ROTOR-420951 format. One line per 4 residues: for each residue x, y, z of C-alpha. Coordinates in steps of 0.25 Angstrom, whole numbers, plus 5000, padded with zeros to 4 digits. Layout:
<nodes>
X Y Z  ...
</nodes>
This chain:
<nodes>
4988 4819 4910  4994 4831 4903  4984 4840 4910  4988 4834 4923
5003 4836 4920  5001 4850 4916  4994 4853 4929  5005 4847 4937
5015 4855 4929  5007 4868 4932  5007 4864 4947  5022 4862 4947
5024 4876 4940  5015 4882 4951  5023 4876 4962  5037 4881 4957
5039 4894 4963  5045 4905 4953  5060 4906 4954  5065 4916 4964
5073 4928 4958  5088 4928 4962  5090 4938 4974  5104 4943 4979
5109 4948 4992  5117 4961 4995  5131 4955 4993  5129 4948 4979
5117 4956 4974  5122 4970 4978  5137 4971 4984  5144 4962 4974
5136 4967 4962  5139 4982 4966  5153 4979 4968  5155 4972 4955
5148 4983 4948  5157 4993 4955  5169 4985 4952  5169 4987 4937
5178 4990 4926  5183 5003 4932  5189 4996 4944  5199 4987 4936
5201 4995 4923  5200 5010 4927  5203 5012 4942  5218 5011 4941
5217 5020 4929  5209 5030 4937  5219 5029 4949  5230 5033 4939
5222 5045 4934  5216 5050 4947  5226 5045 4957  5223 5036 4969
5218 5048 4977  5208 5054 4967  5204 5039 4963  5200 5037 4977
5192 5050 4976  5185 5045 4964  5182 5031 4970  5177 5038 4983
5169 5048 4976  5163 5037 4967  5160 5029 4979  5154 5041 4987
5144 5042 4975  5141 5028 4975  5141 5026 4990  5131 5038 4991
5122 5032 4980  5124 5018 4987  5118 5024 5000  5107 5031 4992
5104 5018 4984  5104 5010 4997  5093 5020 5003  5085 5019 4991
5086 5004 4990  5082 5002 5005  5069 5011 5003  5060 4999 5001
5060 4986 4994  5068 4986 4982  5064 4979 4969  5072 4977 4956
5076 4989 4948  5088 4994 4956  5091 5008 4955  5078 5012 4948
5069 5005 4957  5076 5011 4969  5075 5025 4964  5061 5024 4957
5055 5018 4970  5061 5029 4979  5061 5042 4971  5051 5038 4960
5053 5033 4946  5056 5047 4940  5071 5047 4946  5071 5031 4946
5069 5030 4931  5080 5040 4928  5090 5033 4937  5086 5019 4932
5088 5023 4918  5101 5030 4920  5106 5019 4929  5102 5008 4920
5109 5015 4908  5122 5017 4917  5122 5002 4920  5121 4998 4906
5132 5007 4902  5140 5002 4914  5139 4988 4908  5146 4994 4896
5157 5000 4904  5160 4987 4912  5160 4979 4899  5169 4988 4892
5179 4987 4904  5178 4972 4903  5180 4972 4888  5192 4982 4889
5199 4972 4898  5196 4960 4889  5201 4968 4877  5214 4972 4885
5217 4957 4888  5214 4954 4873  5224 4964 4869  5235 4959 4879
5234 4946 4872  5233 4951 4858  5218 4949 4855  5211 4960 4848
5198 4959 4841  5197 4973 4835  5203 4984 4843  5202 4988 4858
5189 4996 4857  5181 4986 4849  5186 4974 4857  5181 4981 4869
5167 4983 4862  5167 4968 4857  5171 4962 4871  5161 4972 4878
5149 4968 4870  5152 4953 4871  5154 4955 4886  5141 4963 4889
5133 4952 4881  5138 4941 4890  5135 4950 4902  5121 4952 4897
5119 4936 4896  5123 4935 4911  5114 4946 4915  5102 4940 4907
5105 4927 4913  5099 4932 4927  5104 4938 4940  5108 4925 4946
5119 4923 4935  5123 4938 4935  5125 4937 4950  5134 4925 4949
5142 4932 4939  5144 4944 4948  5149 4935 4960  5159 4929 4950
5164 4943 4946  5165 4948 4960  5174 4936 4964  5183 4939 4952
5184 4954 4955  5188 4950 4970  5199 4941 4965  5204 4952 4955
5204 4962 4967  5213 4952 4975  5222 4950 4964  5224 4965 4962
5227 4968 4977  5237 4956 4977  5243 4961 4964  5246 4975 4971
5254 4968 4982  5262 4959 4974  5276 4965 4970  5275 4970 4956
5282 4962 4945  5291 4970 4934  5280 4968 4924  5270 4975 4933
5280 4985 4937  5281 4988 4922  5266 4991 4921  5267 5000 4933
5264 4991 4945  5273 4992 4957  5265 4987 4969  5261 4997 4980
5270 5009 4980  5268 5022 4988  5274 5030 4976  5264 5025 4966
5253 5027 4976  5258 5042 4977  5259 5044 4962  5246 5038 4959
5238 5045 4970  5238 5058 4962  5230 5059 4949  5236 5059 4935
5226 5062 4925  5227 5057 4911  5219 5057 4899  5205 5063 4896
5199 5056 4908  5210 5062 4917  5202 5069 4928  5195 5066 4941
5181 5065 4936  5186 5058 4923  5191 5047 4932  5178 5048 4941
5169 5046 4929  5177 5033 4925  5178 5027 4939  5164 5030 4944
5157 5019 4936  5165 5009 4944  5157 5014 4957  5143 5013 4950
5140 4999 4953  5133 5002 4966  5119 5000 4961  5121 4986 4955
5115 4979 4967  5103 4989 4968  5100 4987 4953  5097 4973 4955
5088 4976 4968  5078 4966 4963  5087 4955 4963  5092 4957 4978
5086 4950 4990  5085 4962 4999  5088 4974 4991  5087 4984 5002
5098 4977 5010  5106 4973 4998  5107 4986 4991  5113 4995 5002
5122 4985 5008  5128 4979 4995  5129 4993 4988  5136 5000 4999
5146 4988 5002  5149 4987 4987  5152 5002 4986  5161 5001 4998
5169 4989 4994  5171 4994 4979  5176 5008 4984  5186 5001 4993
5191 4992 4981  5192 5004 4972  5200 5012 4982  5209 5000 4985
5212 4997 4970  5214 5012 4967  5224 5014 4978  5232 5001 4975
5233 5002 4960  5238 5016 4962  5248 5012 4972  5254 5001 4963
5254 5005 4949  5260 5017 4943  5252 5026 4933  5261 5023 4920
5269 5011 4916  5274 5005 4903  5273 4991 4906  5287 4989 4900
5297 4981 4908  5309 4988 4903  5304 5002 4908  5312 5000 4921
5320 5012 4927  5334 5008 4923  5347 5013 4930  5351 5020 4917
5338 5028 4917  5336 5040 4926  5325 5040 4937  5324 5055 4935
5318 5053 4921  5309 5042 4925  5294 5046 4926  5283 5039 4934
5282 5032 4948  5287 5019 4942  5301 5025 4942  5303 5023 4957
5301 5008 4955  5311 5006 4943  5302 5008 4931  5302 5019 4921
5289 5022 4913  5293 5036 4909  5293 5034 4894  5278 5029 4894
5274 5039 4904  5280 5051 4896  5274 5045 4883  5261 5041 4890
5262 5027 4884  5262 5019 4897  5252 5007 4896  5253 5003 4910
5251 5009 4924  5237 5013 4930  5236 5025 4921  5237 5017 4908
5234 5002 4911  5219 4999 4914  5222 4985 4918  5232 4989 4930
5224 4981 4940  5227 4969 4932  5241 4972 4931  5243 4974 4946
5235 4962 4951  5241 4949 4955  5234 4941 4943  5230 4950 4932
5219 4941 4926  5212 4942 4939  5210 4957 4937  5206 4954 4923
5195 4945 4929  5192 4956 4939  5190 4966 4927  5181 4956 4920
5173 4953 4933  5171 4968 4937  5168 4972 4923  5158 4961 4920
5152 4961 4934  5149 4976 4933  5144 4975 4918  5135 4963 4923
5130 4971 4935  5127 4983 4926  5120 4974 4916  5111 4969 4926
5108 4982 4934  5104 4990 4921  5093 4981 4917  5087 4979 4931
5086 4994 4933  5081 4996 4919  5070 4985 4920  5064 4991 4933
5064 5005 4925  5057 4998 4913  5046 4992 4922  5042 5005 4927
5040 5010 4913  5045 5024 4916  5051 5026 4903  5045 5022 4889
5051 5011 4880  5059 5004 4891  5048 4995 4897  5052 4984 4887
5065 4982 4895  5058 4980 4908  5054 4965 4906  5060 4955 4915
5063 4940 4913  5065 4928 4922  5064 4927 4937  5072 4939 4940
5065 4948 4930  5078 4950 4922  5077 4962 4912  5082 4955 4900
5078 4967 4891  5085 4977 4899  5097 4968 4899  5098 4969 4884
5096 4984 4884  5107 4986 4894  5116 4977 4885  5113 4986 4873
5117 4999 4881  5130 4992 4887  5134 4987 4873  5132 5001 4867
5142 5007 4878  5151 4995 4876  5154 5000 4862  5161 5013 4868
5172 5003 4873  5178 5014 4882  5177 5012 4897  5182 5027 4900
5170 5032 4891  5159 5023 4897  5162 5025 4912  5159 5040 4912
5146 5038 4905  5142 5028 4916  5147 5037 4927  5137 5048 4923
5125 5039 4923  5129 5032 4936  5131 5046 4943  5118 5050 4938
5111 5038 4943  5118 5039 4957  5114 5054 4958  5099 5050 4956
5100 5039 4966  5106 5048 4977  5096 5059 4973  5085 5049 4975
5089 5045 4989  5091 5060 4993  5077 5064 4987  5070 5053 4994
5076 5056 5007  5075 5071 5006  5060 5071 5002  5057 5062 5015
5049 5052 5006  5041 5043 5015  5045 5031 5006  5060 5034 5008
5063 5025 5019  5076 5018 5016  5081 5008 5026  5095 5011 5022
5099 5023 5032  5113 5026 5028  5111 5036 5017  5109 5051 5017
5101 5059 5008  5111 5070 5008  5122 5060 5004  5113 5055 4993
5111 5070 4988  5126 5071 4989  5128 5059 4980  5118 5064 4970
5125 5077 4969  5139 5071 4968  5134 5062 4957  5128 5074 4949
5141 5082 4951  5150 5071 4947  5142 5068 4934  5144 5082 4929
5158 5082 4933  5161 5070 4925  5153 5073 4912  5144 5085 4913
5137 5082 4900  5134 5067 4903  5129 5072 4917  5119 5081 4910
5115 5070 4900  5113 5060 4912  5104 5070 4920  5097 5074 4907
5093 5059 4906  5088 5059 4920  5080 5071 4919  5074 5067 4906
5070 5053 4912  5065 5060 4925  5056 5070 4917  5050 5059 4908
5046 5051 4920  5040 5063 4927  5033 5066 4914  5027 5052 4913
5023 5053 4928  5016 5067 4926  5008 5063 4913  5005 5049 4919
5011 5040 4908  5015 5030 4919  5013 5028 4934  5028 5031 4938
5023 5036 4952  5019 5021 4954  5034 5017 4954  5036 5024 4968
5028 5022 4980  5031 5033 4990  5019 5036 4999  5018 5050 5006
5007 5053 5016  5000 5065 5010  4991 5070 5022  4978 5076 5022
4976 5081 5037  4962 5085 5042  4966 5096 5051  4954 5106 5050
4962 5119 5051  4976 5114 5052  4978 5123 5064  4968 5115 5072
4975 5102 5071  4990 5105 5072  4994 5091 5077  4988 5084 5065
4995 5094 5056  5008 5092 5063  5008 5077 5062  5004 5076 5047
5015 5086 5045  5025 5076 5050  5021 5066 5040  5021 5076 5028
5031 5087 5030  5040 5088 5018  5035 5075 5013  5020 5075 5008
5007 5082 5007  5000 5087 5020  4986 5094 5018  4978 5099 5030
4963 5098 5027  4952 5106 5033  4937 5104 5032  4927 5115 5036
4913 5110 5038  4904 5120 5031  4896 5123 5019  4905 5128 5008
4906 5143 5008  4917 5153 5004  4918 5156 5019  4921 5141 5023
4930 5140 5011  4938 5152 5016  4939 5147 5030  4944 5133 5026
4954 5138 5016  4960 5149 5025  4975 5151 5024  4977 5151 5039
4977 5135 5038  4989 5135 5029  4996 5147 5037  4995 5138 5049
5001 5126 5042  5012 5135 5037  5015 5141 5051  5016 5127 5056
5026 5123 5045  5017 5112 5040  5017 5109 5026  5003 5106 5022
4992 5110 5013  4978 5114 5018  4965 5111 5012  4951 5115 5018
4938 5111 5013  4923 5115 5016  4913 5104 5018  4900 5101 5024
4905 5090 5032  4919 5085 5037  4919 5072 5030  4916 5078 5016
4926 5089 5018  4937 5079 5021  4933 5070 5009  4935 5083 5001
4949 5084 5007  4953 5070 5005  4949 5070 4990  4953 5084 4986
4966 5086 4994  4979 5086 4986  4983 5088 4972  4985 5077 4962
4994 5066 4968  4998 5076 4980  4986 5072 4989  4984 5067 5003
4984 5052 5006  4983 5052 5021  4972 5059 5029  4975 5063 5043
4965 5068 5053  4963 5069 5068  4955 5059 5076  4941 5063 5080
4941 5062 5095  4927 5068 5097  4920 5057 5089  4913 5052 5101
4907 5066 5104  4905 5070 5090  4893 5066 5081  4893 5051 5076
4892 5057 5062  4905 5065 5064  4912 5052 5068  4907 5045 5056
4911 5056 5047  4925 5056 5053  4927 5041 5050  4921 5044 5036
4933 5053 5034  4942 5042 5036  4935 5033 5027  4935 5043 5016
4950 5044 5017  4952 5029 5016  4942 5029 5004  4951 5040 4997
4964 5032 5000  4969 5041 5011  4977 5036 5023  4971 5041 5036
4978 5046 5049  4971 5050 5062  4978 5058 5073  4974 5058 5087
4981 5065 5098  4977 5066 5113  4976 5081 5113  4967 5082 5101
4971 5088 5087  4961 5099 5086  4966 5112 5093  4956 5121 5087
4946 5117 5098  4951 5118 5112  4940 5110 5118  4945 5098 5109
4959 5097 5115  4958 5082 5118  4949 5079 5106  4947 5084 5092
4936 5085 5081  4937 5083 5066  4927 5094 5064  4935 5103 5055
4924 5114 5054  4931 5127 5057  4922 5139 5056  4933 5149 5056
4948 5150 5051  4957 5159 5059  4965 5169 5052  4976 5170 5062
4986 5159 5062  4982 5147 5070  4992 5144 5082  5003 5133 5080
5001 5123 5092  5012 5113 5094  5008 5098 5092  5014 5085 5096
5018 5082 5082  5027 5095 5082  5036 5090 5093  5048 5081 5093
5044 5067 5097  5057 5062 5103  5059 5048 5105  5045 5043 5106
5038 5033 5098  5029 5033 5086  5020 5020 5088  5014 5014 5076
5003 5004 5077  5003 4997 5064  4990 4989 5064  4986 4987 5050
4992 4989 5036  4987 5002 5030  4998 5004 5020  5009 5009 5030
5004 5023 5033  5004 5019 5048  5019 5017 5047  5023 5028 5037
5017 5040 5045  5026 5037 5057  5038 5034 5048  5036 5048 5042
5035 5054 5056  5048 5048 5060  5055 5056 5049  5052 5069 5056
5062 5075 5066  5052 5076 5077  5048 5061 5076  5061 5055 5072
5065 5050 5085  5052 5043 5088  5053 5028 5088  5042 5021 5079
5035 5009 5085  5026 5000 5077  5016 4992 5083  5008 4981 5076
4998 4970 5080  5002 4956 5081  5002 4942 5088  5009 4939 5101
5014 4926 5095  5020 4932 5083  5024 4945 5089  5039 4945 5085
5037 4939 5072  5026 4950 5068  5036 4961 5074  5047 4956 5064
5037 4956 5052  5033 4971 5055  5047 4975 5057  5051 4969 5044
5039 4976 5037  5043 4989 5043  5058 4987 5038  5053 4985 5024
5045 4998 5025  5058 5005 5029  5052 5013 5041  5062 5011 5051
5053 5006 5062  5059 4996 5071  5050 4995 5083  5038 4986 5081
5029 4980 5091  5019 4969 5089  5006 4971 5098  4999 4958 5099
4990 4964 5111  4982 4973 5101  4972 4962 5099  4969 4960 5113
4954 4963 5118  4954 4977 5124  4944 4984 5133  4932 4989 5125
4924 4996 5135  4928 5011 5132  4927 5008 5117  4913 5003 5119
4909 5016 5127  4916 5024 5115  4907 5019 5104  4894 5017 5113
4889 5030 5108  4889 5025 5093  4883 5011 5096  4871 5007 5088
4860 5002 5097  4856 4989 5092  4845 4986 5103  4837 4974 5097
4824 4981 5103  4825 4992 5093  4820 4990 5079  4830 4981 5072
4829 4990 5059  4834 5003 5066  4848 4998 5068  4854 4998 5054
4847 5010 5049  4853 5018 5060  4867 5013 5058  4866 5017 5043
4862 5031 5048  4872 5031 5059  4884 5023 5053  4893 5027 5065
4884 5019 5074  4891 5006 5080  4883 4993 5081  4886 4980 5088
4890 4973 5075  4900 4984 5072  4906 4982 5085  4907 4967 5083
4912 4968 5069  4923 4978 5074  4926 4972 5087  4940 4967 5084
4944 4981 5078  4938 4988 5090  4945 4980 5100  4958 4982 5093
4957 4997 5093  4954 4997 5108  4966 4988 5111  4975 4996 5102
4972 5008 5111  4977 5000 5123  4989 4996 5115  4992 5011 5111
4991 5015 5126  5001 5004 5130  5012 5006 5119  5011 5020 5114
5008 5029 5126  5021 5037 5124  5022 5037 5109  5024 5050 5101
5013 5045 5090  5005 5033 5088  5002 5029 5074  4991 5018 5073
4984 5011 5061  4970 5017 5061  4959 5006 5061  4949 5006 5050
4934 5003 5052  4928 4997 5040  4916 5005 5034  4903 4998 5036
4909 4989 5047  4914 4999 5057  4906 5011 5061  4913 5025 5061
4912 5027 5075  4917 5013 5079  4929 5016 5070  4931 5030 5076
4930 5023 5090  4942 5014 5086  4950 5026 5082  4947 5033 5095
4949 5022 5104  4962 5018 5097  4969 5031 5099  4963 5036 5112
4970 5040 5125  4984 5040 5118  4994 5051 5122  5002 5050 5108
4996 5055 5095  4989 5044 5088  4989 5043 5073  4979 5033 5067
4984 5029 5052  4977 5022 5041  4983 5021 5027  4975 5018 5015
4982 5005 5012  4991 5011 5002  5005 5006 5005  5013 5018 5010
5025 5009 5014  5031 4999 5004  5043 4990 5004  5047 4995 4991
5056 5008 4988  5047 5020 4989
</nodes>
């Protein structure tokens, strides 16, 4: 019985699905989180003071400059976040999967540290408010500084408990904080409209007055921080919560939509709120006030000796202004927003909500980023902190590390000291993020395909430069330290990659087509050279290969390595290497090129060649060797592309204007520069179409190459159409599936056509005539033992069994040619997935007949493409 109960319990456990992790949308997960992180301690406790120091005008400049930097960074982050499917790890994941772990690691560590220090800043702001409330009620534990330290440590400990309880609890707390802040804003705005009471007037509040606005519009610098950049360094951390949503990317339902929309909306609304509060507080409250009800302007006192804007409203604060003993006014009283509001406790609640929510957001962001960094093991001794717990993979150990760092900075207990420290680290992070976006754009990386289009690489560069300049203007020595840390971390990661201590290159998947082109002398096949140059120019490796069929000799080597080939490429402005070899036969020569081309990791991964149009008239052995080259390339993990144009590729032999031969044996090399004929691939294509026939999954090379073409000016106006096979009954459903898949690949192709008619039976008479020469006679009257040996000696021969086994594929290629004639007669280029015949099942001549019939009698150039099954397109950031 016990055994039976145990088995039933096991079955129940197997039936219960694992708990689903909590996922958030763009409002709750990103916008509200970012707004709460931006609306921090600076908003309530320092913005009125900054307005008094810099004046309303320069305060707006500080706010707008901060928002410009964060806005540009938000656009760059949105572009990076939409460059594929985003996992957990926030900023570090986005950068490391876009630019590589070298820069991502530096940004991740600095950003995680900045967030940990930001926890301390917001907690100190909260503790400062609590301490002031206690002092107003006569409650003091030790002194003001130590009281802030004690309350700060207790607060951050409580926040740690909430964070470690999980994202669901933390998110519920954030919603509550958001509502509290909204109510406090409403209380403040109502308070500015209500007529001022004598008690508030004594503290400097007179409601909206034009004279107060005019007086507060200009700066009045005071104290050691009294300068534009001094105020900027204190304010800027209040604008730095823009990545709070991106930092929990792993907990979002759809990060590629949520991060751009939520981040940019948060920047917009918080900027508006800062501008409104700065203008309203500067229009209502004078800079200096005593708070004493008896300091009214009496009839006996002279208005001429009265100092300050308040004199016009019957108040005389001259004594405290002259002696610098004023305790109220926006220059002296940090709690001015509470004094102005309709109900002061609501502002206190807002301060609590803003400081605690921001501290909580930073306390969650830092461990999430640091955990992803630890799991990649880029740096020694940090892997311990990467372990996750529970359904959401919570980084509890990283939480504890963040708590310790925050506690250390809380002991400083001075908000104006902590804020500039954070400014430098956040500016450094934003500079690197913007530079990452610029670098990925300017290098034309094939993996850089963000679906978010509203960004500019030059704007990203401007943002990066602005961040660096401001860093040095704020504190030059702190900027040097920050960049010293970045370069040290970058150098260490590059060193590890160089000596092979870890596989950091595996963190980023960024496929580039490195092309080996079988051109013979490059001048003999200019069309093939021009097409491949469109794929590789300023992007990746291109190498023209030439095989001279001869016995190895100094004369042959001299001919194949002549400088005239490179000269011709340079004159054509084609950035390509040239490599020639001497071999006794073509296939062995190409094999030498396939295995020996390149240097280290800079080596070709795609073989491009012309189609052998004379295979029917050439010897069967030549056709067999041609297919053997394809098989050798597949064995060596190359992708293969084959170009066929109606005019023929080889211009070195006039008699072959409508055909070409793969015979690359050249007995002489001209010393004079070869002519530079124009080809179809040098012309602007206009508003034609590039038709892709995506007939099987080869890793995505069939889709990637046309995408690279559309990034060139001469092909940019071409419309890309994607054709796929399908069923008549499910045509619309299959079309939506393919569109959704292409959208995930971020290729920007929107025209998809499902072709159910490619499976219809075609007319096979012409095909049978084409392969008739290679049919193996299986007449039963002949000796039954003569068939198989002959096929072994002549493997290109086709038997009836071969035709029967490959009947479906044969009919498909014949039918596809009919479809191409119908749909793509006016296309600029046809790109089609190359069929592949199985060795031992499909004779080489039958395979070549498929390729010939598939691409014959077509006006546009035809590019047959087959990848090596390596995924060159991924859903994830590349």
